[in-house]
N, C-alpha and C positions, 0 to 999 in steps of 0.2 A: 365364494359365491358371486356371480356376476349378474344375476337377475333376481327380482323380487316382484311384489305386487304393491300397488299404491291405490288408496281409496279416493275415487273421484266421483262426486255427486252420488254417494251411497253405493257405488259399485267398485269391486276390486278389479283392477286392470293390470296387465303385465307391464313391467318397468325394467329397463336396462340399467346397468351400473351408471352409465353416463347420465341418463335421465334422473336416476336417484340422487346423484351428486348435485344436480341443479335444482331438484325439488326437495331440498332438505327439510322444509317445514311440513311436508305432507306425512300422513300416517302410512307407514310401510310395514309389510309383513312378509315372512318367508313363504315362497310359493309351495313348499312341501308340507311344513308342519303348522303354518299360519301364525307362528310366533312373531313378536315384534322384532324388527331389525333396524339397523342404521347403516348408512353409506359412509365409508371412510375414504378420504382422498389419499393419494400417494404420499408417503412420508419422506422427510428429508434424509432418513437413515436407510432408504432403499425399500421399504415396505410398499407393496403394490396396492393400488386402489381396490377396494372390495366391499362387499356387503356382509355384515355379521350380525348374529343374534345379540339382542340386548342382554339376554340371559340364556346360557347354554342349555341344551336339551338333548339328552342321549337318544331320543326317539326320532331325531332328524338326521338325514343322511349328510348334512353339511354342518360343521366340518366332518369329514370322513374319520378323522382321528378320534372323535368323541362319539361316533355312532355305535349303538349297542347291537345293531343288526336287525332290530324290529322297529318298523316305522310306527309312530303314533303322533297324535296332535299335541302341540305344545300346551303345557298347563295354563299358560297365559294367552292362548290362541285368540286372535282378533277376528271378530265376525263382521 
């Protein structure tokens, strides 16, 4: 995932991966299921920078490998 949402002055705003990496202290959520996410920088072992859920949720389309096929809000959805 390369985009998420960040909470600024009480409103959820779109956030790119680059912005998420520089705003690490901000509250971030998935733009699809609204579950909490974190931004991870590129690793020394070759892993690409990306945004991932703090807790996996099969009702979210990201990551595709864990998606159950039916979208739903994350059980820990941020409002």
